[in-house]
mmCIF file as Biopython writes it, N, C-alpha, C and O atoms, coordinates in Angstrom:
data_model
#
loop_
_atom_site.group_PDB
_atom_site.id
_atom_site.type_symbol
_atom_site.label_atom_id
_atom_site.label_alt_id
_atom_site.label_comp_id
_atom_site.label_asym_id
_atom_site.label_entity_id
_atom_site.label_seq_id
_atom_site.pdbx_PDB_ins_code
_atom_site.Cartn_x
_atom_site.Cartn_y
_atom_site.Cartn_z
_atom_site.occupancy
_atom_site.B_iso_or_equiv
_atom_site.auth_seq_id
_atom_site.auth_asym_id
_atom_site.pdbx_PDB_model_num
ATOM 1   N N  . MET A ? 1  ? -20.557 12.814  10.986  1.0 0.0 1  A 1 
ATOM 2   C CA . MET A ? 1  ? -20.469 11.376  10.850  1.0 0.0 1  A 1 
ATOM 3   C C  . MET A ? 1  ? -19.032 11.019  10.490  1.0 0.0 1  A 1 
ATOM 4   O O  . MET A ? 1  ? -18.470 11.593  9.557   1.0 0.0 1  A 1 
ATOM 5   N N  . SER A ? 2  ? -18.448 10.110  11.194  1.0 0.0 2  A 1 
ATOM 6   C CA . SER A ? 2  ? -17.060 9.739   10.940  1.0 0.0 2  A 1 
ATOM 7   C C  . SER A ? 2  ? -16.999 8.475   10.088  1.0 0.0 2  A 1 
ATOM 8   O O  . SER A ? 2  ? -17.842 7.585   10.196  1.0 0.0 2  A 1 
ATOM 9   N N  . VAL A ? 3  ? -15.979 8.426   9.242   1.0 0.0 3  A 1 
ATOM 10  C CA . VAL A ? 3  ? -15.778 7.281   8.365   1.0 0.0 3  A 1 
ATOM 11  C C  . VAL A ? 3  ? -14.688 6.404   8.973   1.0 0.0 3  A 1 
ATOM 12  O O  . VAL A ? 3  ? -13.619 6.897   9.334   1.0 0.0 3  A 1 
ATOM 13  N N  . THR A ? 4  ? -14.954 5.122   9.085   1.0 0.0 4  A 1 
ATOM 14  C CA . THR A ? 4  ? -13.986 4.188   9.650   1.0 0.0 4  A 1 
ATOM 15  C C  . THR A ? 4  ? -12.960 3.799   8.598   1.0 0.0 4  A 1 
ATOM 16  O O  . THR A ? 4  ? -13.313 3.387   7.493   1.0 0.0 4  A 1 
ATOM 17  N N  . GLN A ? 5  ? -11.682 3.932   8.951   1.0 0.0 5  A 1 
ATOM 18  C CA . GLN A ? 5  ? -10.587 3.531   8.075   1.0 0.0 5  A 1 
ATOM 19  C C  . GLN A ? 5  ? -10.147 2.117   8.451   1.0 0.0 5  A 1 
ATOM 20  O O  . GLN A ? 5  ? -10.081 1.767   9.629   1.0 0.0 5  A 1 
ATOM 21  N N  . VAL A ? 6  ? -9.849  1.316   7.435   1.0 0.0 6  A 1 
ATOM 22  C CA . VAL A ? 6  ? -9.407  -0.061  7.619   1.0 0.0 6  A 1 
ATOM 23  C C  . VAL A ? 6  ? -8.035  -0.207  6.978   1.0 0.0 6  A 1 
ATOM 24  O O  . VAL A ? 6  ? -7.842  0.193   5.830   1.0 0.0 6  A 1 
ATOM 25  N N  . LYS A ? 7  ? -7.077  -0.778  7.710   1.0 0.0 7  A 1 
ATOM 26  C CA . LYS A ? 7  ? -5.757  -1.035  7.138   1.0 0.0 7  A 1 
ATOM 27  C C  . LYS A ? 7  ? -5.869  -2.197  6.162   1.0 0.0 7  A 1 
ATOM 28  O O  . LYS A ? 7  ? -6.604  -3.157  6.396   1.0 0.0 7  A 1 
ATOM 29  N N  . ILE A ? 8  ? -5.114  -2.092  5.044   1.0 0.0 8  A 1 
ATOM 30  C CA . ILE A ? 8  ? -5.162  -3.147  4.039   1.0 0.0 8  A 1 
ATOM 31  C C  . ILE A ? 8  ? -3.762  -3.592  3.644   1.0 0.0 8  A 1 
ATOM 32  O O  . ILE A ? 8  ? -2.781  -2.870  3.827   1.0 0.0 8  A 1 
ATOM 33  N N  . ALA A ? 9  ? -3.699  -4.794  3.101   1.0 0.0 9  A 1 
ATOM 34  C CA . ALA A ? 9  ? -2.477  -5.330  2.508   1.0 0.0 9  A 1 
ATOM 35  C C  . ALA A ? 9  ? -2.815  -5.748  1.086   1.0 0.0 9  A 1 
ATOM 36  O O  . ALA A ? 9  ? -3.901  -6.266  0.826   1.0 0.0 9  A 1 
ATOM 37  N N  . LEU A ? 10 ? -1.878  -5.522  0.159   1.0 0.0 10 A 1 
ATOM 38  C CA . LEU A ? 10 ? -2.069  -5.930  -1.227  1.0 0.0 10 A 1 
ATOM 39  C C  . LEU A ? 10 ? -1.317  -7.227  -1.469  1.0 0.0 10 A 1 
ATOM 40  O O  . LEU A ? 10 ? -0.180  -7.388  -1.024  1.0 0.0 10 A 1 
ATOM 41  N N  . SER A ? 11 ? -1.948  -8.143  -2.170  1.0 0.0 11 A 1 
ATOM 42  C CA . SER A ? 11 ? -1.338  -9.428  -2.489  1.0 0.0 11 A 1 
ATOM 43  C C  . SER A ? 11 ? -1.362  -9.610  -3.998  1.0 0.0 11 A 1 
ATOM 44  O O  . SER A ? 11 ? -2.409  -9.466  -4.629  1.0 0.0 11 A 1 
ATOM 45  N N  . GLY A ? 12 ? -0.202  -9.926  -4.581  1.0 0.0 12 A 1 
ATOM 46  C CA . GLY A ? 12 ? -0.106  -10.054 -6.027  1.0 0.0 12 A 1 
ATOM 47  C C  . GLY A ? 12 ? 0.118   -8.696  -6.667  1.0 0.0 12 A 1 
ATOM 48  O O  . GLY A ? 12 ? 0.188   -7.681  -5.975  1.0 0.0 12 A 1 
ATOM 49  N N  . GLY A ? 13 ? 0.230   -8.677  -7.977  1.0 0.0 13 A 1 
ATOM 50  C CA . GLY A ? 13 ? 0.497   -7.427  -8.686  1.0 0.0 13 A 1 
ATOM 51  C C  . GLY A ? 13 ? 1.937   -6.991  -8.495  1.0 0.0 13 A 1 
ATOM 52  O O  . GLY A ? 13 ? 2.754   -7.760  -7.989  1.0 0.0 13 A 1 
ATOM 53  N N  . PRO A ? 14 ? 2.262   -5.756  -8.896  1.0 0.0 14 A 1 
ATOM 54  C CA . PRO A ? 14 ? 3.634   -5.255  -8.770  1.0 0.0 14 A 1 
ATOM 55  C C  . PRO A ? 14 ? 4.102   -5.224  -7.314  1.0 0.0 14 A 1 
ATOM 56  O O  . PRO A ? 14 ? 3.394   -4.728  -6.438  1.0 0.0 14 A 1 
ATOM 57  N N  . ALA A ? 15 ? 5.291   -5.754  -7.068  1.0 0.0 15 A 1 
ATOM 58  C CA . ALA A ? 15 ? 5.818   -5.875  -5.703  1.0 0.0 15 A 1 
ATOM 59  C C  . ALA A ? 15 ? 5.917   -4.535  -4.991  1.0 0.0 15 A 1 
ATOM 60  O O  . ALA A ? 15 ? 5.657   -4.460  -3.790  1.0 0.0 15 A 1 
ATOM 61  N N  . GLU A ? 16 ? 6.285   -3.477  -5.702  1.0 0.0 16 A 1 
ATOM 62  C CA . GLU A ? 16 ? 6.465   -2.183  -5.042  1.0 0.0 16 A 1 
ATOM 63  C C  . GLU A ? 16 ? 5.160   -1.612  -4.488  1.0 0.0 16 A 1 
ATOM 64  O O  . GLU A ? 16 ? 5.199   -0.792  -3.570  1.0 0.0 16 A 1 
ATOM 65  N N  . LEU A ? 17 ? 4.021   -2.017  -5.011  1.0 0.0 17 A 1 
ATOM 66  C CA . LEU A ? 17 ? 2.743   -1.538  -4.473  1.0 0.0 17 A 1 
ATOM 67  C C  . LEU A ? 17 ? 2.457   -2.142  -3.103  1.0 0.0 17 A 1 
ATOM 68  O O  . LEU A ? 17 ? 1.824   -1.501  -2.264  1.0 0.0 17 A 1 
ATOM 69  N N  . ALA A ? 18 ? 2.911   -3.353  -2.871  1.0 0.0 18 A 1 
ATOM 70  C CA . ALA A ? 18 ? 2.647   -4.038  -1.599  1.0 0.0 18 A 1 
ATOM 71  C C  . ALA A ? 18 ? 3.438   -3.433  -0.443  1.0 0.0 18 A 1 
ATOM 72  O O  . ALA A ? 18 ? 3.105   -3.674  0.717   1.0 0.0 18 A 1 
ATOM 73  N N  . LEU A ? 19 ? 4.479   -2.651  -0.735  1.0 0.0 19 A 1 
ATOM 74  C CA . LEU A ? 19 ? 5.340   -2.111  0.317   1.0 0.0 19 A 1 
ATOM 75  C C  . LEU A ? 19 ? 4.726   -0.939  1.070   1.0 0.0 19 A 1 
ATOM 76  O O  . LEU A ? 19 ? 5.100   -0.684  2.215   1.0 0.0 19 A 1 
ATOM 77  N N  . ALA A ? 20 ? 3.795   -0.223  0.456   1.0 0.0 20 A 1 
ATOM 78  C CA . ALA A ? 20 ? 3.213   0.970   1.077   1.0 0.0 20 A 1 
ATOM 79  C C  . ALA A ? 20 ? 2.186   0.588   2.142   1.0 0.0 20 A 1 
ATOM 80  O O  . ALA A ? 20 ? 1.452   -0.388  1.985   1.0 0.0 20 A 1 
ATOM 81  N N  . ASN A ? 21 ? 2.140   1.368   3.228   1.0 0.0 21 A 1 
ATOM 82  C CA . ASN A ? 21 ? 1.084   1.218   4.232   1.0 0.0 21 A 1 
ATOM 83  C C  . ASN A ? 21 ? -0.148  1.919   3.693   1.0 0.0 21 A 1 
ATOM 84  O O  . ASN A ? 21 ? -0.082  3.092   3.327   1.0 0.0 21 A 1 
ATOM 85  N N  . ARG A ? 22 ? -1.260  1.224   3.641   1.0 0.0 22 A 1 
ATOM 86  C CA . ARG A ? 22 ? -2.477  1.791   3.060   1.0 0.0 22 A 1 
ATOM 87  C C  . ARG A ? 22 ? -3.670  1.568   3.976   1.0 0.0 22 A 1 
ATOM 88  O O  . ARG A ? 22 ? -3.731  0.606   4.741   1.0 0.0 22 A 1 
ATOM 89  N N  . SER A ? 23 ? -4.617  2.498   3.869   1.0 0.0 23 A 1 
ATOM 90  C CA . SER A ? 23 ? -5.901  2.381   4.548   1.0 0.0 23 A 1 
ATOM 91  C C  . SER A ? 23 ? -6.980  2.807   3.574   1.0 0.0 23 A 1 
ATOM 92  O O  . SER A ? 23 ? -6.739  3.638   2.697   1.0 0.0 23 A 1 
ATOM 93  N N  . VAL A ? 24 ? -8.158  2.248   3.722   1.0 0.0 24 A 1 
ATOM 94  C CA . VAL A ? 24 ? -9.301  2.629   2.904   1.0 0.0 24 A 1 
ATOM 95  C C  . VAL A ? 24 ? -10.506 2.805   3.818   1.0 0.0 24 A 1 
ATOM 96  O O  . VAL A ? 24 ? -10.508 2.328   4.953   1.0 0.0 24 A 1 
ATOM 97  N N  . ASP A ? 25 ? -11.531 3.492   3.318   1.0 0.0 25 A 1 
ATOM 98  C CA . ASP A ? 25 ? -12.791 3.568   4.042   1.0 0.0 25 A 1 
ATOM 99  C C  . ASP A ? 25 ? -13.360 2.156   4.147   1.0 0.0 25 A 1 
ATOM 100 O O  . ASP A ? 25 ? -13.219 1.359   3.220   1.0 0.0 25 A 1 
ATOM 101 N N  . ALA A ? 26 ? -13.990 1.850   5.250   1.0 0.0 26 A 1 
ATOM 102 C CA . ALA A ? 26 ? -14.556 0.513   5.455   1.0 0.0 26 A 1 
ATOM 103 C C  . ALA A ? 26 ? -15.513 0.139   4.329   1.0 0.0 26 A 1 
ATOM 104 O O  . ALA A ? 26 ? -15.577 -1.028  3.943   1.0 0.0 26 A 1 
ATOM 105 N N  . ALA A ? 27 ? -16.253 1.099   3.798   1.0 0.0 27 A 1 
ATOM 106 C CA . ALA A ? 27 ? -17.195 0.826   2.710   1.0 0.0 27 A 1 
ATOM 107 C C  . ALA A ? 27 ? -16.480 0.347   1.450   1.0 0.0 27 A 1 
ATOM 108 O O  . ALA A ? 27 ? -17.087 -0.337  0.626   1.0 0.0 27 A 1 
ATOM 109 N N  . ALA A ? 28 ? -15.202 0.690   1.281   1.0 0.0 28 A 1 
ATOM 110 C CA . ALA A ? 28 ? -14.437 0.307   0.088   1.0 0.0 28 A 1 
ATOM 111 C C  . ALA A ? 28 ? -14.123 -1.182  0.050   1.0 0.0 28 A 1 
ATOM 112 O O  . ALA A ? 28 ? -13.697 -1.688  -0.988  1.0 0.0 28 A 1 
ATOM 113 N N  . LEU A ? 29 ? -14.321 -1.894  1.150   1.0 0.0 29 A 1 
ATOM 114 C CA . LEU A ? 29 ? -14.059 -3.333  1.164   1.0 0.0 29 A 1 
ATOM 115 C C  . LEU A ? 29 ? -14.948 -4.072  0.170   1.0 0.0 29 A 1 
ATOM 116 O O  . LEU A ? 29 ? -14.616 -5.176  -0.259  1.0 0.0 29 A 1 
ATOM 117 N N  . GLU A ? 30 ? -16.067 -3.471  -0.193  1.0 0.0 30 A 1 
ATOM 118 C CA . GLU A ? 30 ? -17.006 -4.098  -1.127  1.0 0.0 30 A 1 
ATOM 119 C C  . GLU A ? 30 ? -16.692 -3.767  -2.576  1.0 0.0 30 A 1 
ATOM 120 O O  . GLU A ? 30 ? -17.313 -4.329  -3.478  1.0 0.0 30 A 1 
ATOM 121 N N  . ASN A ? 31 ? -15.740 -2.867  -2.825  1.0 0.0 31 A 1 
ATOM 122 C CA . ASN A ? 31 ? -15.439 -2.393  -4.171  1.0 0.0 31 A 1 
ATOM 123 C C  . ASN A ? 31 ? -14.079 -2.874  -4.648  1.0 0.0 31 A 1 
ATOM 124 O O  . ASN A ? 31 ? -13.261 -3.347  -3.859  1.0 0.0 31 A 1 
ATOM 125 N N  . THR A ? 32 ? -13.847 -2.745  -5.950  1.0 0.0 32 A 1 
ATOM 126 C CA . THR A ? 32 ? -12.524 -2.990  -6.506  1.0 0.0 32 A 1 
ATOM 127 C C  . THR A ? 32 ? -11.654 -1.783  -6.201  1.0 0.0 32 A 1 
ATOM 128 O O  . THR A ? 32 ? -12.073 -0.643  -6.402  1.0 0.0 32 A 1 
ATOM 129 N N  . LEU A ? 33 ? -10.456 -2.028  -5.721  1.0 0.0 33 A 1 
ATOM 130 C CA . LEU A ? 33 ? -9.492  -0.971  -5.433  1.0 0.0 33 A 1 
ATOM 131 C C  . LEU A ? 33 ? -8.653  -0.770  -6.686  1.0 0.0 33 A 1 
ATOM 132 O O  . LEU A ? 33 ? -8.049  -1.720  -7.183  1.0 0.0 33 A 1 
ATOM 133 N N  . LYS A ? 34 ? -8.607  0.456   -7.205  1.0 0.0 34 A 1 
ATOM 134 C CA . LYS A ? 34 ? -7.895  0.769   -8.444  1.0 0.0 34 A 1 
ATOM 135 C C  . LYS A ? 34 ? -6.749  1.713   -8.109  1.0 0.0 34 A 1 
ATOM 136 O O  . LYS A ? 34 ? -6.974  2.823   -7.628  1.0 0.0 34 A 1 
ATOM 137 N N  . ILE A ? 35 ? -5.508  1.268   -8.366  1.0 0.0 35 A 1 
ATOM 138 C CA . ILE A ? 35 ? -4.320  2.048   -8.026  1.0 0.0 35 A 1 
ATOM 139 C C  . ILE A ? 35 ? -3.547  2.353   -9.297  1.0 0.0 35 A 1 
ATOM 140 O O  . ILE A ? 35 ? -3.188  1.447   -10.050 1.0 0.0 35 A 1 
ATOM 141 N N  . ARG A ? 36 ? -3.291  3.642   -9.530  1.0 0.0 36 A 1 
ATOM 142 C CA . ARG A ? 36 ? -2.513  4.028   -10.710 1.0 0.0 36 A 1 
ATOM 143 C C  . ARG A ? 36 ? -1.074  3.570   -10.527 1.0 0.0 36 A 1 
ATOM 144 O O  . ARG A ? 36 ? -0.469  3.770   -9.473  1.0 0.0 36 A 1 
ATOM 145 N N  . HIS A ? 37 ? -0.536  2.945   -11.582 1.0 0.0 37 A 1 
ATOM 146 C CA . HIS A ? 37 ? 0.841   2.443   -11.537 1.0 0.0 37 A 1 
ATOM 147 C C  . HIS A ? 37 ? 1.400   2.463   -12.956 1.0 0.0 37 A 1 
ATOM 148 O O  . HIS A ? 37 ? 0.885   1.783   -13.844 1.0 0.0 37 A 1 
ATOM 149 N N  . GLY A ? 38 ? 2.456   3.245   -13.161 1.0 0.0 38 A 1 
ATOM 150 C CA . GLY A ? 38 ? 3.038   3.350   -14.499 1.0 0.0 38 A 1 
ATOM 151 C C  . GLY A ? 38 ? 2.019   3.904   -15.477 1.0 0.0 38 A 1 
ATOM 152 O O  . GLY A ? 38 ? 1.393   4.932   -15.214 1.0 0.0 38 A 1 
ATOM 153 N N  . ALA A ? 39 ? 1.851   3.230   -16.599 1.0 0.0 39 A 1 
ATOM 154 C CA . ALA A ? 39 ? 0.924   3.690   -17.638 1.0 0.0 39 A 1 
ATOM 155 C C  . ALA A ? 39 ? -0.425  2.983   -17.542 1.0 0.0 39 A 1 
ATOM 156 O O  . ALA A ? 39 ? -1.126  2.836   -18.544 1.0 0.0 39 A 1 
ATOM 157 N N  . GLY A ? 40 ? -0.785  2.551   -16.347 1.0 0.0 40 A 1 
ATOM 158 C CA . GLY A ? 40 ? -2.051  1.858   -16.195 1.0 0.0 40 A 1 
ATOM 159 C C  . GLY A ? 40 ? -2.554  1.867   -14.770 1.0 0.0 40 A 1 
ATOM 160 O O  . GLY A ? 40 ? -2.067  2.612   -13.919 1.0 0.0 40 A 1 
ATOM 161 N N  . TYR A ? 41 ? -3.533  1.027   -14.530 1.0 0.0 41 A 1 
ATOM 162 C CA . TYR A ? 41 ? -4.120  0.864   -13.206 1.0 0.0 41 A 1 
ATOM 163 C C  . TYR A ? 41 ? -4.055  -0.608  -12.822 1.0 0.0 41 A 1 
ATOM 164 O O  . TYR A ? 41 ? -4.324  -1.486  -13.641 1.0 0.0 41 A 1 
ATOM 165 N N  . GLU A ? 42 ? -3.699  -0.865  -11.579 1.0 0.0 42 A 1 
ATOM 166 C CA . GLU A ? 42 ? -3.730  -2.212  -11.026 1.0 0.0 42 A 1 
ATOM 167 C C  . GLU A ? 42 ? -5.018  -2.321  -10.212 1.0 0.0 42 A 1 
ATOM 168 O O  . GLU A ? 42 ? -5.330  -1.432  -9.420  1.0 0.0 42 A 1 
ATOM 169 N N  . HIS A ? 43 ? -5.760  -3.403  -10.405 1.0 0.0 43 A 1 
ATOM 170 C CA . HIS A ? 43 ? -7.038  -3.600  -9.738  1.0 0.0 43 A 1 
ATOM 171 C C  . HIS A ? 43 ? -6.908  -4.724  -8.709  1.0 0.0 43 A 1 
ATOM 172 O O  . HIS A ? 43 ? -6.355  -5.787  -8.990  1.0 0.0 43 A 1 
ATOM 173 N N  . PHE A ? 44 ? -7.429  -4.462  -7.524  1.0 0.0 44 A 1 
ATOM 174 C CA . PHE A ? 44 ? -7.376  -5.422  -6.420  1.0 0.0 44 A 1 
ATOM 175 C C  . PHE A ? 44 ? -8.781  -5.583  -5.848  1.0 0.0 44 A 1 
ATOM 176 O O  . PHE A ? 44 ? -9.547  -4.620  -5.807  1.0 0.0 44 A 1 
ATOM 177 N N  . VAL A ? 45 ? -9.125  -6.792  -5.408  1.0 0.0 45 A 1 
ATOM 178 C CA . VAL A ? 45 ? -10.437 -7.050  -4.806  1.0 0.0 45 A 1 
ATOM 179 C C  . VAL A ? 45 ? -10.265 -7.696  -3.433  1.0 0.0 45 A 1 
ATOM 180 O O  . VAL A ? 45 ? -9.313  -8.435  -3.183  1.0 0.0 45 A 1 
ATOM 181 N N  . HIS A ? 46 ? -11.215 -7.392  -2.557  1.0 0.0 46 A 1 
ATOM 182 C CA . HIS A ? 46 ? -11.222 -7.981  -1.212  1.0 0.0 46 A 1 
ATOM 183 C C  . HIS A ? 46 ? -12.243 -9.110  -1.209  1.0 0.0 46 A 1 
ATOM 184 O O  . HIS A ? 46 ? -13.433 -8.883  -1.429  1.0 0.0 46 A 1 
ATOM 185 N N  . GLY A ? 47 ? -11.772 -10.318 -0.960  1.0 0.0 47 A 1 
ATOM 186 C CA . GLY A ? 47 ? -12.656 -11.480 -0.953  1.0 0.0 47 A 1 
ATOM 187 C C  . GLY A ? 47 ? -13.091 -11.897 0.439   1.0 0.0 47 A 1 
ATOM 188 O O  . GLY A ? 47 ? -13.537 -13.027 0.637   1.0 0.0 47 A 1 
ATOM 189 N N  . GLY A ? 48 ? -12.965 -10.989 1.413   1.0 0.0 48 A 1 
ATOM 190 C CA . GLY A ? 48 ? -13.367 -11.301 2.780   1.0 0.0 48 A 1 
ATOM 191 C C  . GLY A ? 48 ? -12.226 -11.781 3.662   1.0 0.0 48 A 1 
ATOM 192 O O  . GLY A ? 48 ? -12.430 -12.058 4.844   1.0 0.0 48 A 1 
ATOM 193 N N  . GLU A ? 49 ? -11.024 -11.882 3.098   1.0 0.0 49 A 1 
ATOM 194 C CA . GLU A ? 49 ? -9.872  -12.385 3.855   1.0 0.0 49 A 1 
ATOM 195 C C  . GLU A ? 49 ? -9.242  -11.290 4.710   1.0 0.0 49 A 1 
ATOM 196 O O  . GLU A ? 49 ? -9.081  -10.152 4.268   1.0 0.0 49 A 1 
ATOM 197 N N  . PHE A ? 50 ? -8.891  -11.653 5.939   1.0 0.0 50 A 1 
ATOM 198 C CA . PHE A ? 50 ? -8.156  -10.778 6.850   1.0 0.0 50 A 1 
ATOM 199 C C  . PHE A ? 50 ? -6.957  -11.549 7.376   1.0 0.0 50 A 1 
ATOM 200 O O  . PHE A ? 50 ? -6.995  -12.777 7.455   1.0 0.0 50 A 1 
ATOM 201 N N  . GLN A ? 51 ? -5.901  -10.845 7.734   1.0 0.0 51 A 1 
ATOM 202 C CA . GLN A ? 51 ? -4.761  -11.481 8.379   1.0 0.0 51 A 1 
ATOM 203 C C  . GLN A ? 51 ? -4.349  -10.636 9.566   1.0 0.0 51 A 1 
ATOM 204 O O  . GLN A ? 51 ? -4.484  -9.413  9.549   1.0 0.0 51 A 1 
ATOM 205 N N  . ALA A ? 52 ? -3.846  -11.297 10.600  1.0 0.0 52 A 1 
ATOM 206 C CA . ALA A ? 52 ? -3.397  -10.598 11.801  1.0 0.0 52 A 1 
ATOM 207 C C  . ALA A ? 52 ? -1.948  -10.167 11.614  1.0 0.0 52 A 1 
ATOM 208 O O  . ALA A ? 52 ? -1.080  -10.983 11.302  1.0 0.0 52 A 1 
ATOM 209 N N  . VAL A ? 53 ? -1.697  -8.866  11.811  1.0 0.0 53 A 1 
ATOM 210 C CA . VAL A ? 53 ? -0.347  -8.311  11.735  1.0 0.0 53 A 1 
ATOM 211 C C  . VAL A ? 53 ? -0.147  -7.437  12.962  1.0 0.0 53 A 1 
ATOM 212 O O  . VAL A ? 53 ? -0.845  -6.439  13.138  1.0 0.0 53 A 1 
ATOM 213 N N  . ASP A ? 54 ? 0.797   -7.806  13.806  1.0 0.0 54 A 1 
ATOM 214 C CA . ASP A ? 54 ? 1.075   -7.056  15.037  1.0 0.0 54 A 1 
ATOM 215 C C  . ASP A ? 54 ? -0.180  -6.824  15.865  1.0 0.0 54 A 1 
ATOM 216 O O  . ASP A ? 54 ? -0.365  -5.746  16.430  1.0 0.0 54 A 1 
ATOM 217 N N  . GLY A ? 55 ? -1.035  -7.823  15.938  1.0 0.0 55 A 1 
ATOM 218 C CA . GLY A ? 55 ? -2.241  -7.729  16.750  1.0 0.0 55 A 1 
ATOM 219 C C  . GLY A ? 55 ? -3.390  -6.981  16.103  1.0 0.0 55 A 1 
ATOM 220 O O  . GLY A ? 55 ? -4.429  -6.793  16.736  1.0 0.0 55 A 1 
ATOM 221 N N  . CYS A ? 56 ? -3.234  -6.549  14.856  1.0 0.0 56 A 1 
ATOM 222 C CA . CYS A ? 56 ? -4.294  -5.833  14.132  1.0 0.0 56 A 1 
ATOM 223 C C  . CYS A ? 56 ? -4.812  -6.699  12.991  1.0 0.0 56 A 1 
ATOM 224 O O  . CYS A ? 56 ? -4.051  -7.438  12.366  1.0 0.0 56 A 1 
ATOM 225 N N  . GLU A ? 57 ? -6.103  -6.604  12.727  1.0 0.0 57 A 1 
ATOM 226 C CA . GLU A ? 57 ? -6.686  -7.302  11.591  1.0 0.0 57 A 1 
ATOM 227 C C  . GLU A ? 57 ? -6.528  -6.426  10.350  1.0 0.0 57 A 1 
ATOM 228 O O  . GLU A ? 57 ? -6.984  -5.282  10.322  1.0 0.0 57 A 1 
ATOM 229 N N  . ILE A ? 58 ? -5.880  -6.975  9.329   1.0 0.0 58 A 1 
ATOM 230 C CA . ILE A ? 58 ? -5.621  -6.256  8.084   1.0 0.0 58 A 1 
ATOM 231 C C  . ILE A ? 58 ? -6.435  -6.924  6.977   1.0 0.0 58 A 1 
ATOM 232 O O  . ILE A ? 58 ? -6.380  -8.143  6.816   1.0 0.0 58 A 1 
ATOM 233 N N  . ALA A ? 59 ? -7.193  -6.127  6.211   1.0 0.0 59 A 1 
ATOM 234 C CA . ALA A ? 59 ? -7.953  -6.657  5.078   1.0 0.0 59 A 1 
ATOM 235 C C  . ALA A ? 59 ? -6.993  -6.934  3.924   1.0 0.0 59 A 1 
ATOM 236 O O  . ALA A ? 59 ? -6.171  -6.085  3.578   1.0 0.0 59 A 1 
ATOM 237 N N  . VAL A ? 60 ? -7.099  -8.116  3.332   1.0 0.0 60 A 1 
ATOM 238 C CA . VAL A ? 60 ? -6.221  -8.496  2.223   1.0 0.0 60 A 1 
ATOM 239 C C  . VAL A ? 60 ? -6.956  -8.283  0.903   1.0 0.0 60 A 1 
ATOM 240 O O  . VAL A ? 60 ? -8.016  -8.862  0.667   1.0 0.0 60 A 1 
ATOM 241 N N  . PHE A ? 61 ? -6.376  -7.444  0.050   1.0 0.0 61 A 1 
ATOM 242 C CA . PHE A ? 61 ? -6.881  -7.228  -1.302  1.0 0.0 61 A 1 
ATOM 243 C C  . PHE A ? 61 ? -5.969  -7.986  -2.253  1.0 0.0 61 A 1 
ATOM 244 O O  . PHE A ? 61 ? -4.753  -7.795  -2.235  1.0 0.0 61 A 1 
ATOM 245 N N  . ARG A ? 62 ? -6.545  -8.839  -3.078  1.0 0.0 62 A 1 
ATOM 246 C CA . ARG A ? 62 ? -5.766  -9.628  -4.035  1.0 0.0 62 A 1 
ATOM 247 C C  . ARG A ? 62 ? -5.848  -9.003  -5.429  1.0 0.0 62 A 1 
ATOM 248 O O  . ARG A ? 62 ? -6.895  -8.517  -5.856  1.0 0.0 62 A 1 
ATOM 249 N N  . TRP A ? 63 ? -4.696  -9.036  -6.130  1.0 0.0 63 A 1 
ATOM 250 C CA . TRP A ? 63 ? -4.622  -8.483  -7.475  1.0 0.0 63 A 1 
ATOM 251 C C  . TRP A ? 63 ? -5.564  -9.249  -8.392  1.0 0.0 63 A 1 
ATOM 252 O O  . TRP A ? 63 ? -5.613  -10.479 -8.352  1.0 0.0 63 A 1 
ATOM 253 N N  . SER A ? 64 ? -6.313  -8.523  -9.221  1.0 0.0 64 A 1 
ATOM 254 C CA . SER A ? 64 ? -7.214  -9.195  -10.156 1.0 0.0 64 A 1 
ATOM 255 C C  . SER A ? 64 ? -6.825  -8.952  -11.609 1.0 0.0 64 A 1 
ATOM 256 O O  . SER A ? 64 ? -6.858  -9.881  -12.417 1.0 0.0 64 A 1 
ATOM 257 N N  . HIS A ? 65 ? -6.455  -7.713  -11.959 1.0 0.0 65 A 1 
ATOM 258 C CA . HIS A ? 65 ? -6.074  -7.433  -13.337 1.0 0.0 65 A 1 
ATOM 259 C C  . HIS A ? 65 ? -5.486  -6.036  -13.464 1.0 0.0 65 A 1 
ATOM 260 O O  . HIS A ? 65 ? -5.488  -5.255  -12.513 1.0 0.0 65 A 1 
ATOM 261 N N  . ARG A ? 66 ? -4.981  -5.734  -14.663 1.0 0.0 66 A 1 
ATOM 262 C CA . ARG A ? 66 ? -4.395  -4.436  -14.981 1.0 0.0 66 A 1 
ATOM 263 C C  . ARG A ? 66 ? -5.117  -3.866  -16.192 1.0 0.0 66 A 1 
ATOM 264 O O  . ARG A ? 66 ? -5.462  -4.593  -17.123 1.0 0.0 66 A 1 
ATOM 265 N N  . THR A ? 67 ? -5.343  -2.550  -16.169 1.0 0.0 67 A 1 
ATOM 266 C CA . THR A ? 67 ? -5.878  -1.864  -17.342 1.0 0.0 67 A 1 
ATOM 267 C C  . THR A ? 67 ? -4.937  -0.731  -17.713 1.0 0.0 67 A 1 
ATOM 268 O O  . THR A ? 67 ? -4.232  -0.188  -16.863 1.0 0.0 67 A 1 
ATOM 269 N N  . LYS A ? 68 ? -4.936  -0.380  -18.998 1.0 0.0 68 A 1 
ATOM 270 C CA . LYS A ? 68 ? -4.101  0.719   -19.478 1.0 0.0 68 A 1 
ATOM 271 C C  . LYS A ? 68 ? -4.883  2.017   -19.401 1.0 0.0 68 A 1 
ATOM 272 O O  . LYS A ? 68 ? -6.111  2.023   -19.490 1.0 0.0 68 A 1 
ATOM 273 N N  . ILE A ? 69 ? -4.159  3.121   -19.235 1.0 0.0 69 A 1 
ATOM 274 C CA . ILE A ? 69 ? -4.786  4.436   -19.236 1.0 0.0 69 A 1 
ATOM 275 C C  . ILE A ? 69 ? -5.143  4.780   -20.677 1.0 0.0 69 A 1 
ATOM 276 O O  . ILE A ? 69 ? -4.303  4.669   -21.570 1.0 0.0 69 A 1 
ATOM 277 N N  . ALA A ? 70 ? -6.373  5.193   -20.903 1.0 0.0 70 A 1 
ATOM 278 C CA . ALA A ? 70 ? -6.817  5.557   -22.251 1.0 0.0 70 A 1 
ATOM 279 C C  . ALA A ? 70 ? -6.125  6.837   -22.699 1.0 0.0 70 A 1 
ATOM 280 O O  . ALA A ? 70 ? -5.946  7.775   -21.923 1.0 0.0 70 A 1 
ATOM 281 N N  . GLU A ? 71 ? -5.752  6.850   -23.937 1.0 0.0 71 A 1 
ATOM 282 C CA . GLU A ? 71 ? -5.088  8.050   -24.484 1.0 0.0 71 A 1 
ATOM 283 C C  . GLU A ? 71 ? -6.026  8.817   -25.367 1.0 0.0 71 A 1 
ATOM 284 O O  . GLU A ? 71 ? -5.649  9.852   -25.916 1.0 0.0 71 A 1 
#
């Protein structure tokens, strides 16, 4: 069984995170995306928004909040 990958764009949060090309499993569109950054995690959610980039539909994940790594 193959898993479908979906290209995503990050909106909001630290600018350097938005620069990377990213893909997630299609099932991840329903979940919060958690990306480690510095001493914490940046959380992004997909609210159903897509944007066309070079003829491809890209899922837009918007920044929701940051959490610190527990020590």
